[in-house]
C-alpha positions in Angstrom: -6.5 5.8 -7.7 -4.7 3.1 -9.6 -5.9 2.8 -13.2 -4.9 1.4 -16.5 -5.8 2.7 -19.9 -6.0 -0.7 -21.6 -9.3 -2.6 -21.4 -9.1 -5.7 -23.5 -12.2 -7.1 -25.2 -13.7 -10.5 -24.5 -12.5 -11.7 -27.9 -8.9 -10.5 -27.2 -9.0 -12.4 -23.8 -10.4 -15.6 -25.3 -7.8 -15.5 -28.1 -5.0 -15.5 -25.4 -6.3 -18.8 -23.8 -4.0 -21.2 -25.8 -0.9 -19.1 -24.9 -1.8 -19.0 -21.3 -2.5 -22.8 -21.2 1.0 -23.5 -22.5 2.6 -22.1 -19.3 5.3 -24.2 -17.7 4.1 -26.8 -15.1 6.9 -27.1 -12.6 8.9 -23.9 -12.2 8.9 -20.2 -13.1 11.0 -17.1 -12.6 9.8 -14.3 -10.4 9.1 -11.6 -13.1 7.6 -8.9 -10.8 7.2 -8.3 -7.1 4.5 -6.0 -5.9 3.8 -4.8 -2.3 0.7 -2.8 -1.3 1.8 -0.5 1.5 -1.8 0.8 1.8 -5.0 0.5 -0.1 -4.5 1.8 -3.6 -0.7 2.1 -3.3 1.8 -0.1 -5.0 5.6 -0.6 -4.8 7.7 -2.8 -7.0 10.8 -3.8 -4.9 13.6 -5.9 -6.2 13.6 -8.1 -3.1 11.2 -8.8 -0.2 11.2 -10.8 3.0 8.2 -13.1 3.5 7.3 -14.6 6.8 4.5 -16.7 8.4 3.6 -13.9 10.9 3.9 -10.8 8.7 3.3 -12.0 5.2 5.3 -9.9 2.8 7.5 -7.1 4.3 6.0 -3.8 3.3 2.6 -5.2 2.3 -0.6 -4.2 4.2 -1.8 -7.8 4.7 -0.7 -7.8 8.3 -2.4 -4.5 9.0 -5.6 -4.5 7.1 -6.5 -7.8 5.4 -10.1 -8.1 4.0 -10.3 -11.7 5.3 -9.9 -12.2 9.1 -9.7 -15.2 11.4 -12.2 -15.7 14.2 -9.9 -13.7 16.5 -9.8 -10.8 14.1 -6.2 -11.4 12.8 -5.4 -11.3 9.1 -6.2 -14.7 7.6 -3.2 -16.7 6.6 -5.1 -18.3 3.7 -4.7 -15.0 1.7 -1.2 -14.0 2.8 0.4 -14.0 -0.6 -1.2 -13.6 -4.0 0.4 -15.0 -7.2 -0.6 -14.3 -10.8 0.4 -15.8 -14.1 2.5 -13.5 -16.2 0.7 -14.8 -19.2 -2.7 -14.0 -17.8 -1.4 -10.5 -16.6 -0.1 -9.8 -20.1 -3.4 -10.9 -21.7 -5.4 -8.7 -19.3 -3.2 -5.7 -18.7 -0.7 -5.7 -21.6 2.7 -4.2 -20.6 4.2 -5.2 -17.2 3.9 -1.6 -16.1 0.1 -2.2 -15.9 0.4 -5.3 -13.7 0.8 -3.8 -10.2 -2.7 -2.4 -10.3 -4.0 -6.0 -10.1 -2.8 -6.2 -6.5 -1.0 -9.5 -6.8 2.3 -9.8 -5.0 4.3 -12.2 -7.3 4.0 -12.5 -11.1 5.3 -15.8 -12.4 5.0 -17.8 -15.6 3.5 -21.1 -14.3 0.3 -23.0 -14.9 -2.0 -22.0 -12.0 -4.8 -24.4 -12.8 -6.1 -26.5 -9.8 -5.0 -29.6 -11.7 -1.4 -28.3 -11.7 -1.4 -26.5 -8.3 -4.1 -27.9 -6.1 -4.6 -26.5 -2.6 -1.9 -27.9 -0.4 0.7 -27.8 -3.1 4.0 -26.6 -1.6 6.4 -24.4 -3.6 9.8 -23.0 -3.0 9.8 -19.2 -3.7 13.3 -17.8 -3.4 14.6 -19.0 -0.1 11.1 -19.3 1.3 8.4 -22.0 1.1 4.7 -21.4 0.5 1.6 -23.5 0.3 -1.3 -23.0 -2.1 -4.6 -22.4 -0.3 -8.2 -23.2 -1.3 -9.3 -19.5 -1.0 -10.5 -18.4 -4.4 -9.3 -15.2 -5.9 -11.9 -13.3 -7.9 -12.1 -10.1 -9.8 -14.0 -7.3 -8.0 -15.2 -3.8 -8.7 -11.6 -2.5 -8.4 -10.5 -5.0 -11.0 -13.4 -3.8 -13.3 -12.3 -0.2 -12.8 -8.7 -1.0 -13.6 -9.0 -3.6 -16.4 -12.7 -3.4 -17.6 -15.8 -5.5 -17.2 -14.7 -8.0 -19.9 -11.5 -8.8 -18.0 -13.5 -9.3 -14.8 -15.9 -11.7 -16.5 -13.0 -13.5 -18.1 -11.3 -14.2 -14.7 -14.5 -15.0 -12.8 -16.2 -17.4 -15.2 -15.6 -20.2 -17.6 -12.1 -21.1 -18.7 -10.6 -18.0 -17.0 -11.9 -19.2 -13.7 -11.0 -22.8 -14.3 -7.4 -21.8 -15.1 -7.2 -19.3 -12.2 -6.5 -16.3 -14.4 -7.1 -13.9 -11.5 -4.3 -15.8 -9.6 -4.2 -17.8 -6.5 -3.5 -17.4 -2.8 -0.8 -19.0 -0.7 0.4 -18.9 2.8 4.0 -18.8 4.1 5.3 -22.1 5.4 9.0 -21.2 5.7 10.3 -17.6 6.1 12.7 -16.4 3.5 13.8 -13.8 0.9 12.5 -13.4 -2.6 14.2 -11.5 -5.3 13.4 -10.6 -8.9 14.7 -13.5 -11.0 14.4 -16.1 -8.2 12.8 -19.4 -9.0 9.3 -20.6 -7.9 9.2 -24.4 -8.1 7.1 -27.3 -7.0 8.5 -29.2 -4.0 
């Protein structure tokens, strides 16, 4: 089981809000890439291929997504999962603890709906993605890994309003993404 030893308090998390709110609005660098080859497993490759039909190469989305279409296929609305590096740092501390969150790309950008509303298109490496309306919320696994205070922080109040748990996107244009690549608004 993936676990972290750090569980921040509500006060710690609320104190991080001003820092998180200062995130850049238009572009960010890919700080960490995480694939989930199977439930509970994480890999941190330096480069991945993303595509509209497979999602992220090496990720279990195409084989076992929790959200399905009417035909039973993995739902494209949850193909890729982005998380703010600032929120990840506030919740999990050191970047070594971030993969347990299950997000695919960690980037330093303002993820609020005002800055990245559903339908926003972004370049990500040589690919293009579109932000979806599917909300991303903390669950029991998030509680197990980061504590109840962290889950309440991302699911309610300013943490929810600022999308501290991250956001979902779907692939519009296939491409490659490497550590250090740019994510930017189109």
